[in-house]
Backbone as CSV, one residue per row, in Angstrom:
resi,resn,N_x,N_y,N_z,CA_x,CA_y,CA_z,C_x,C_y,C_z
1,MET,-20.068,-18.999,-43.367,-19.321,-19.391,-42.208,-18.453,-20.601,-42.560
2,ILE,-17.233,-20.517,-42.160,-16.275,-21.595,-42.353,-15.647,-21.902,-41.004
3,LYS,-15.608,-23.198,-40.657,-14.948,-23.613,-39.419,-14.081,-24.834,-39.681
4,ILE,-12.873,-24.790,-39.151,-11.986,-25.948,-39.125,-11.782,-26.242,-37.645
5,ILE,-12.272,-27.403,-37.188,-12.364,-27.660,-35.753,-11.881,-29.066,-35.387
6,ASN,-11.526,-29.229,-34.118,-11.160,-30.544,-33.591,-12.366,-31.278,-33.017
7,GLU,-13.315,-30.551,-32.469,-14.434,-31.170,-31.755,-15.588,-31.499,-32.697
8,ASP,-16.475,-32.346,-32.232,-17.666,-32.732,-32.967,-18.589,-31.518,-33.106
9,PHE,-19.546,-31.612,-34.005,-20.530,-30.543,-34.188,-21.923,-31.153,-34.205
10,ASN,-22.913,-30.296,-33.947,-24.301,-30.718,-33.857,-25.039,-30.272,-35.124
11,LEU,-25.615,-31.217,-35.858,-26.291,-30.903,-37.122,-27.449,-29.929,-36.947
12,GLU,-28.287,-30.174,-35.963,-29.444,-29.298,-35.741,-29.010,-27.885,-35.389
13,GLU,-27.977,-27.777,-34.577,-27.439,-26.470,-34.200,-26.909,-25.737,-35.438
14,GLU,-26.190,-26.443,-36.272,-25.633,-25.824,-37.479,-26.744,-25.435,-38.447
15,PHE,-27.771,-26.262,-38.572,-28.897,-25.915,-39.437,-29.618,-24.678,-38.918
16,SER,-29.770,-24.564,-37.612,-30.473,-23.403,-37.046,-29.764,-22.094,-37.384
17,LYS,-28.464,-22.146,-37.610,-27.694,-20.940,-37.947,-27.960,-20.467,-39.377
18,ILE,-28.448,-21.345,-40.220,-28.653,-21.023,-41.629,-30.138,-20.924,-41.991
19,SER,-30.993,-21.420,-41.123,-32.422,-21.478,-41.378,-33.034,-20.082,-41.475
20,SER,-33.883,-19.895,-42.498,-34.545,-18.611,-42.706,-35.803,-18.820,-43.546
21,LYS,-36.802,-17.981,-43.328,-38.035,-18.069,-44.111,-37.840,-17.636,-45.555
22,LYS,-36.733,-16.963,-45.865,-36.491,-16.545,-47.256,-35.937,-17.682,-48.114
23,ASN,-35.547,-18.779,-47.467,-35.017,-19.923,-48.210,-36.128,-20.900,-48.555
24,GLY,-36.046,-21.436,-49.766,-36.970,-22.483,-50.168,-36.292,-23.843,-50.204
25,ALA,-34.959,-23.823,-50.111,-34.224,-25.073,-50.237,-32.960,-25.060,-49.389
26,TYR,-32.648,-26.215,-48.848,-31.407,-26.450,-48.117,-30.834,-27.767,-48.620
27,SER,-29.536,-27.782,-48.811,-28.872,-29.035,-49.174,-27.755,-29.270,-48.186
28,PHE,-27.598,-30.535,-47.823,-26.596,-30.926,-46.833,-25.709,-31.996,-47.422
29,PHE,-24.428,-31.892,-47.161,-23.526,-33.012,-47.377,-22.858,-33.267,-46.046
30,LEU,-22.970,-34.478,-45.568,-22.315,-34.881,-44.331,-21.409,-36.057,-44.646
31,GLY,-20.113,-35.864,-44.448,-19.155,-36.938,-44.643,-18.778,-37.536,-43.300
32,THR,-18.717,-38.858,-43.239,-18.378,-39.556,-42.000,-17.261,-40.568,-42.259
33,VAL,-16.641,-41.028,-41.184,-15.590,-42.043,-41.280,-16.267,-43.392,-41.472
34,ARG,-15.960,-44.017,-42.593,-16.598,-45.304,-42.876,-15.686,-46.467,-42.486
35,ASP,-16.306,-47.564,-42.149,-15.618,-48.814,-41.864,-15.147,-49.353,-43.204
36,ASP,-13.856,-49.434,-43.411,-13.337,-49.751,-44.729,-12.228,-50.787,-44.661
37,ILE,-12.105,-51.554,-45.711,-11.013,-52.519,-45.857,-10.258,-52.137,-47.124
38,PHE,-8.932,-52.140,-47.060,-8.118,-51.711,-48.183,-7.476,-52.882,-48.896
39,LYS,-6.832,-52.568,-50.023,-6.221,-53.584,-50.886,-5.404,-54.608,-50.101
40,ASN,-4.715,-54.135,-49.097,-3.861,-55.033,-48.313,-4.646,-55.795,-47.248
41,GLU,-5.971,-55.751,-47.367,-6.871,-56.484,-46.471,-6.856,-55.982,-45.034
42,LYS,-6.316,-54.777,-44.823,-6.326,-54.205,-43.478,-7.597,-53.389,-43.294
43,LYS,-8.202,-53.559,-42.144,-9.408,-52.815,-41.794,-9.000,-51.599,-40.962
44,ILE,-9.535,-50.429,-41.307,-9.139,-49.230,-40.566,-9.841,-49.158,-39.209
45,ASP,-9.186,-48.464,-38.287,-9.764,-48.207,-36.967,-10.281,-46.777,-36.872
46,GLY,-9.890,-45.950,-37.827,-10.291,-44.553,-37.842,-9.415,-43.802,-38.820
47,ILE,-9.485,-42.474,-38.746,-8.645,-41.639,-39.603,-8.038,-40.515,-38.781
48,TYR,-6.998,-39.938,-39.328,-6.399,-38.736,-38.750,-6.350,-37.703,-39.866
49,LEU,-6.859,-36.507,-39.593,-6.866,-35.427,-40.567,-6.040,-34.270,-40.045
50,GLU,-5.208,-33.740,-40.932,-4.469,-32.533,-40.580,-4.580,-31.560,-41.732
51,CYS,-4.271,-30.302,-41.452,-4.322,-29.309,-42.508,-3.430,-28.134,-42.163
52,TYR,-3.149,-27.348,-43.174,-2.496,-26.066,-43.017,-3.650,-25.078,-42.885
53,GLN,-4.007,-24.717,-41.647,-5.272,-24.034,-41.377,-5.444,-22.702,-42.087
54,ASP,-4.417,-21.851,-42.102,-4.571,-20.552,-42.756,-4.861,-20.731,-44.245
55,LEU,-4.094,-21.589,-44.890,-4.293,-21.830,-46.318,-5.641,-22.501,-46.573
56,ALA,-5.978,-23.515,-45.793,-7.252,-24.214,-45.970,-8.423,-23.250,-45.802
57,HIS,-8.343,-22.366,-44.833,-9.413,-21.391,-44.614,-9.556,-20.473,-45.828
58,GLN,-8.442,-20.009,-46.372,-8.475,-19.159,-47.570,-9.076,-19.914,-48.755
59,GLN,-8.673,-21.154,-48.928,-9.187,-21.960,-50.034,-10.688,-22.206,-49.879
60,LEU,-11.126,-22.520,-48.667,-12.552,-22.729,-48.423,-13.351,-21.449,-48.638
61,ALA,-12.794,-20.323,-48.245,-13.478,-19.030,-48.441,-13.677,-18.759,-49.928
62,LYS,-12.673,-19.053,-50.726,-12.788,-18.850,-52.175,-13.869,-19.753,-52.759
63,ILE,-13.860,-21.020,-52.369,-14.871,-21.979,-52.839,-16.265,-21.509,-52.427
64,ARG,-16.397,-21.111,-51.175,-17.686,-20.647,-50.644,-18.188,-19.449,-51.444
65,ASN,-17.313,-18.467,-51.666,-17.710,-17.260,-52.393,-18.104,-17.578,-53.832
66,GLN,-17.364,-18.486,-54.474,-17.723,-18.895,-55.834,-19.106,-19.530,-55.864
67,ALA,-19.386,-20.397,-54.904,-20.690,-21.070,-54.858,-21.815,-20.075,-54.614
68,ILE,-21.617,-19.153,-53.684,-22.651,-18.147,-53.386,-22.954,-17.326,-54.626
69,GLN,-21.914,-16.898,-55.311,-22.091,-16.070,-56.497,-22.713,-16.858,-57.655
70,GLN,-22.199,-18.027,-57.934,-22.644,-18.821,-59.083,-24.103,-19.256,-58.963
71,TRP,-24.518,-19.642,-57.759,-25.859,-20.199,-57.585,-26.782,-19.310,-56.756
72,GLN,-26.432,-18.069,-56.574,-27.263,-17.110,-55.825,-27.734,-17.680,-54.488
73,LEU,-26.775,-18.206,-53.736,-27.094,-18.781,-52.434,-27.368,-17.673,-51.422
74,THR,-28.237,-17.973,-50.469,-28.405,-17.069,-49.337,-27.357,-17.350,-48.267
75,GLU,-26.851,-18.593,-48.261,-25.790,-18.951,-47.307,-25.100,-20.231,-47.748
76,CYS,-23.885,-20.371,-47.266,-23.103,-21.587,-47.505,-22.184,-21.756,-46.304
77,ASN,-22.420,-22.784,-45.534,-21.605,-23.055,-44.352,-20.795,-24.326,-44.564
78,ILE,-19.524,-24.253,-44.164,-18.619,-25.385,-44.317,-17.924,-25.627,-42.979
79,ILE,-18.021,-26.851,-42.500,-17.313,-27.256,-41.283,-16.471,-28.473,-41.635
80,HIS,-15.197,-28.419,-41.273,-14.320,-29.577,-41.504,-13.560,-29.849,-40.225
81,ARG,-13.561,-31.102,-39.822,-12.842,-31.487,-38.609,-11.422,-31.910,-38.928
82,ILE,-10.570,-31.796,-37.931,-9.200,-32.278,-38.014,-8.916,-33.078,-36.746
83,GLY,-7.818,-33.821,-36.762,-7.459,-34.643,-35.614,-7.866,-36.086,-35.830
84,SER,-7.876,-36.859,-34.753,-8.222,-38.281,-34.804,-9.731,-38.462,-34.745
85,LEU,-10.257,-39.252,-35.674,-11.695,-39.517,-35.737,-11.926,-41.018,-35.824
86,GLY,-12.883,-41.500,-35.061,-13.219,-42.919,-35.070,-14.269,-43.248,-36.105
87,LEU,-14.494,-44.531,-36.305,-15.501,-44.992,-37.251,-16.863,-44.389,-36.918
88,GLY,-17.540,-43.907,-37.955,-18.866,-43.327,-37.792,-18.878,-41.856,-37.402
89,GLU,-17.745,-41.294,-37.034,-17.717,-39.883,-36.631,-17.847,-38.962,-37.839
90,LYS,-18.390,-37.763,-37.593,-18.569,-36.757,-38.630,-17.220,-36.131,-38.980
91,ILE,-16.981,-35.947,-40.291,-15.757,-35.317,-40.783,-16.050,-33.924,-41.316
92,VAL,-17.006,-33.837,-42.229,-17.247,-32.584,-42.946,-18.747,-32.367,-43.115
93,LEU,-19.134,-31.093,-43.037,-20.525,-30.703,-43.257,-20.543,-29.507,-44.188
94,VAL,-21.337,-29.605,-45.240,-21.598,-28.484,-46.135,-23.106,-28.275,-46.124
95,ILE,-23.534,-27.052,-45.839,-24.958,-26.704,-45.914,-25.075,-25.509,-46.840
96,THR,-25.905,-25.647,-47.869,-26.189,-24.532,-48.758,-27.675,-24.209,-48.677
97,SER,-27.998,-22.926,-48.853,-29.402,-22.521,-48.847,-29.633,-21.532,-49.982
98,SER,-30.835,-21.629,-50.552,-31.213,-20.748,-51.651,-32.732,-20.721,-51.768
99,LYS,-33.202,-19.925,-52.697,-34.645,-19.863,-52.931,-35.151,-21.142,-53.592
100,HIS,-34.296,-21.746,-54.438,-34.734,-22.890,-55.241,-33.798,-24.087,-55.066
101,ARG,-34.364,-25.281,-55.130,-33.607,-26.497,-54.830,-32.458,-26.757,-55.793
102,ALA,-32.637,-26.504,-57.078,-31.574,-26.812,-58.046,-30.293,-26.050,-57.704
103,ASN,-30.423,-24.806,-57.322,-29.249,-24.003,-56.960,-28.571,-24.566,-55.721
104,SER,-29.362,-24.876,-54.729,-28.818,-25.379,-53.475,-28.109,-26.718,-53.672
105,ILE,-28.729,-27.605,-54.427,-28.158,-28.932,-54.655,-26.857,-28.837,-55.455
106,SER,-26.878,-28.093,-56.554,-25.678,-27.953,-57.387,-24.532,-27.320,-56.603
107,ALA,-24.831,-26.284,-55.854,-23.798,-25.594,-55.078,-23.190,-26.517,-54.032
108,CYS,-23.999,-27.288,-53.363,-23.504,-28.208,-52.336,-22.559,-29.232,-52.960
109,GLU,-22.946,-29.764,-54.095,-22.100,-30.738,-54.777,-20.790,-30.085,-55.234
110,TYR,-20.874,-28.882,-55.763,-19.672,-28.155,-56.196,-18.713,-27.946,-55.024
111,VAL,-19.230,-27.521,-53.895,-18.379,-27.242,-52.733,-17.630,-28.497,-52.299
112,ILE,-18.320,-29.617,-52.157,-17.635,-30.817,-51.670,-16.672,-31.368,-52.725
113,ASP,-17.037,-31.293,-53.994,-16.117,-31.752,-55.045,-14.851,-30.903,-55.063
114,ASN,-15.008,-29.606,-54.921,-13.873,-28.680,-54.920,-13.019,-28.888,-53.671
115,LEU,-13.667,-29.036,-52.536,-12.953,-29.268,-51.275,-12.080,-30.524,-51.374
116,LYS,-12.624,-31.596,-51.917,-11.872,-32.856,-52.018,-10.630,-32.716,-52.895
117,ALA,-10.693,-31.838,-53.907,-9.601,-31.720,-54.875,-8.618,-30.598,-54.581
118,ASN,-9.058,-29.559,-53.852,-8.270,-28.319,-53.826,-7.995,-27.698,-52.470
119,VAL,-8.239,-28.382,-51.400,-8.028,-27.760,-50.092,-6.939,-28.516,-49.337
120,ALA,-6.139,-27.766,-48.602,-4.939,-28.297,-47.921,-5.286,-29.130,-46.691
121,PHE,-5.976,-30.257,-46.930,-6.246,-31.257,-45.897,-5.508,-32.528,-46.282
122,TRP,-4.971,-33.216,-45.283,-4.299,-34.493,-45.516,-4.915,-35.535,-44.607
123,LYS,-5.200,-36.691,-45.196,-5.902,-37.752,-44.483,-4.975,-38.952,-44.334
124,PHE,-5.037,-39.563,-43.152,-4.279,-40.764,-42.853,-5.239,-41.806,-42.298
125,ASN,-5.150,-43.028,-42.803,-5.918,-44.129,-42.219,-5.163,-44.646,-41.005
126,ILE,-5.908,-44.969,-39.964,-5.321,-45.489,-38.738,-5.583,-46.996,-38.671
127,PHE,-4.489,-47.738,-38.462,-4.541,-49.187,-38.293,-3.849,-49.490,-36.978
128,GLY,-4.590,-49.599,-35.901,-3.970,-49.816,-34.591,-3.083,-48.636,-34.233
129,GLU,-1.799,-48.887,-34.054,-0.840,-47.836,-33.707,-0.229,-47.175,-34.948
130,ASN,-0.550,-47.681,-36.123,0.069,-47.193,-37.359,-0.882,-46.307,-38.157
131,GLN,-0.283,-45.431,-38.965,-1.027,-44.571,-39.875,-0.439,-44.700,-41.271
132,GLU,-1.317,-44.607,-42.271,-0.884,-44.589,-43.658,-1.554,-43.435,-44.362
133,ALA,-0.771,-42.652,-45.099,-1.319,-41.519,-45.849,-2.286,-42.028,-46.914
134,VAL,-3.363,-41.285,-47.102,-4.332,-41.586,-48.146,-4.039,-40.655,-49.315
135,GLU,-3.773,-41.238,-50.460,-3.466,-40.432,-51.635,-4.746,-39.922,-52.275
136,SER,-4.630,-38.775,-52.947,-5.765,-38.220,-53.684,-6.213,-39.213,-54.737
137,LYS,-7.503,-39.226,-54.975,-8.063,-40.153,-55.955,-8.292,-39.433,-57.285
138,LYS,-7.959,-40.096,-58.362,-8.154,-39.524,-59.694,-9.628,-39.181,-59.915
139,LYS,-10.528,-40.027,-59.409,-11.958,-39.778,-59.623,-12.399,-38.470,-58.947
140,ASP,-11.766,-38.097,-57.814,-12.105,-36.831,-57.159,-11.650,-35.641,-58.004
141,LEU,-10.461,-35.743,-58.582,-9.969,-34.675,-59.448,-10.820,-34.584,-60.711
142,ASP,-11.153,-35.715,-61.305,-11.990,-35.717,-62.505,-13.355,-35.090,-62.227
143,LYS,-13.923,-35.418,-61.078,-15.233,-34.856,-60.704,-15.135,-33.339,-60.561
144,PHE,-14.068,-32.860,-59.926,-13.875,-31.425,-59.786,-13.700,-30.754,-61.153
145,LEU,-12.922,-31.360,-62.031,-12.638,-30.754,-63.337,-13.905,-30.590,-64.185
146,GLN,-14.912,-31.398,-63.942,-16.179,-31.270,-64.669,-16.851,-29.924,-64.403
147,TRP,-16.549,-29.310,-63.265,-17.169,-28.031,-62.911,-16.572,-26.849,-63.680
148,SER,-15.416,-27.037,-64.312,-14.731,-25.903,-64.959,-15.562,-25.288,-66.095
149,ASN,-16.452,-26.046,-66.703,-17.317,-25.511,-67.751,-18.570,-24.845,-67.191
150,ILE,-18.783,-24.962,-65.889,-20.016,-24.448,-65.278,-19.758,-23.219,-64.414
151,VAL,-18.700,-23.282,-63.623,-18.448,-22.233,-62.629,-17.585,-21.138,-63.204
152,LYS,-18.042,-19.910,-63.016,-17.268,-18.738,-63.426,-16.329,-18.408,-62.277
153,THR,-15.031,-18.447,-62.528,-14.063,-18.126,-61.486,-13.581,-16.696,-61.660
154,ASN,-13.164,-16.104,-60.558,-12.701,-14.701,-60.589,-11.321,-14.602,-61.156
């Protein structure tokens, strides 16, 4: 399941959708808006996220399918919010499930690393009435590139 949404989501509700007695492991990644100060000493008030939804959905589906296949997952759910988000609000949720913990953990990490580097989302920091685009970080791309020796792509 993949969702790109404006509204908040409930963790317990999302977990209940993936929960099964055939799973021995679940891994979660929950990203939230952090209280941050930037080089220019400005403190953010929140973030604004936008995306090209059709493309982002296709990209997330490919990532999800790769993770399911590579790590024999029973499920992989991805939720990403868009719009204005305040400090502490949930941004992204990845839940993976499998028979064994190593598969679930590795797959969850792969999904979020890939999402950060390869999906059509754009982030802006909000400072009062102003917004500033957040550029991609080299460390996110480097982290994603480490997976190229592990993941078999179609």
